[in-house]
C-alpha positions in Angstrom: 0.5 -31.2 1.5 -0.3 -29.4 -1.1 -4.0 -29.9 -1.1 -3.3 -27.8 2.3 -1.4 -25.4 1.1 -4.1 -25.0 -1.7 -6.8 -24.6 0.4 -5.2 -21.3 3.2 -4.4 -19.8 -0.2 -8.1 -20.2 -0.6 -9.6 -19.6 2.1 -6.8 -16.3 2.7 -8.3 -15.6 -0.8 -11.9 -15.5 0.1 -10.6 -13.3 3.5 -9.7 -10.7 1.4 -12.6 -10.1 -0.6 -15.2 -10.5 2.5 -12.0 -7.5 3.2 -13.2 -5.5 0.0 -16.7 -5.8 0.8 -16.9 -4.4 4.3 -14.4 -1.5 3.1 -16.4 -0.5 -0.6 -19.5 -0.3 1.6 -17.8 1.7 4.2 -17.1 4.2 1.2 -19.8 4.6 0.1 -21.8 5.5 3.0 -18.6 7.8 4.0 -18.1 9.3 0.9 -20.2 12.0 -0.6 -20.9 12.4 -3.8 -22.0 9.9 -6.4 -18.7 10.1 -8.3 -16.6 9.4 -5.3 -19.7 6.8 -4.3 -19.1 4.8 -7.6 -15.9 3.6 -7.3 -16.4 2.9 -3.8 -19.0 0.2 -5.2 -16.3 -0.4 -8.5 -13.2 -1.6 -5.6 -16.0 -3.5 -3.9 -16.9 -5.1 -6.8 -13.9 -5.8 -8.6 -12.1 -6.8 -5.1 -14.6 -8.5 -3.6 -15.9 -11.2 -6.3 -12.4 -11.4 -8.0 -10.5 -12.6 -4.8 -13.4 -14.7 -3.4 -14.5 -17.2 -7.3 -9.9 -17.1 -7.3 -10.4 -18.1 -3.6 -14.0 -20.9 -4.4 -11.5 -22.2 -7.1 -8.6 -23.3 -5.6 -10.8 -23.9 -2.4 -12.7 -26.7 -4.9 -9.8 -27.9 -6.3 -8.8 -29.7 -3.2 -11.8 -30.7 -2.2 -11.7 -34.2 -3.6 -15.8 -36.0 -2.2 -16.6 -33.3 -5.3 -15.3 -35.9 -7.7 -14.9 -34.7 -10.9 -17.2 -31.5 -10.8 -14.2 -30.4 -8.6 -13.3 -29.2 -12.1 -16.1 -28.0 -12.9 -16.9 -26.0 -10.1 -13.4 -24.5 -11.0 -13.7 -23.7 -14.1 -17.2 -21.9 -13.6 -15.0 -19.8 -10.5 -12.7 -18.5 -12.8 -14.6 -17.6 -16.0 -16.6 -15.8 -13.6 -14.0 -13.9 -12.2 -12.6 -13.0 -15.6 -15.4 -12.0 -16.9 -16.6 -9.3 -14.1 -13.5 -8.0 -14.8 -13.4 -7.0 -17.8 -17.5 -5.6 -17.9 -17.6 -3.8 -14.5 -15.3 -1.0 -14.6 -16.3 -0.7 -18.4 -20.4 -0.5 -16.4 -18.6 1.7 -14.3 -17.9 4.2 -16.9 -20.3 4.0 -18.5 -22.6 4.9 -15.6 -20.1 7.0 -14.6 -20.5 9.3 -18.5 -24.7 8.5 -18.2 -24.9 10.6 -15.7 -22.5 13.3 -15.9 -23.7 13.6 -19.5 -27.1 14.6 -18.1 -25.7 16.6 -15.2 -27.4 14.6 -12.7 -24.7 14.7 -10.6 -22.2 17.3 -9.5 -19.1 17.7 -7.5 -19.3 20.8 -5.3 -15.6 22.4 -5.4 -15.7 21.7 -8.8 -11.7 22.0 -9.6 -11.3 21.2 -13.8 -13.4 19.8 -15.8 -11.9 18.6 -18.8 -15.5 17.2 -20.4 -17.8 20.4 -20.0 -16.3 23.0 -18.7 -19.0 25.2 -18.2 -19.8 23.1 -15.5 -17.3 24.7 -14.4 -16.8 27.9 -14.2 -19.2 28.8 -11.7 -17.5 27.1 -8.6 -14.0 28.2 -8.7 -12.0 29.4 -6.6 -9.3 31.3 -6.5 
């Protein structure tokens, strides 16, 4: 009974991850500037990676056919999920900061830029 519940929860987490990846891909194509696209991809990376990894860990624990390897698969999935959870936001922040410092991507209209006020001076609509 407990194995069936864990397997269903794992499948639900896998489905949530699939949904997040699809929404992230749609957001990437629909958003107009670099920063919004980066946000959509980061959300897709976190939700679309973390939930399936935790779901796979739960499903692996319930599969008796894997023998002792099910604990290895579950542990590796959880460790990988934690690493991605820590590194994905930091990586996307580093990319966004590098693009902002290089002044490669500009947002139109620019309402406020607290890091570099000169970038928005010509774009203010008062």
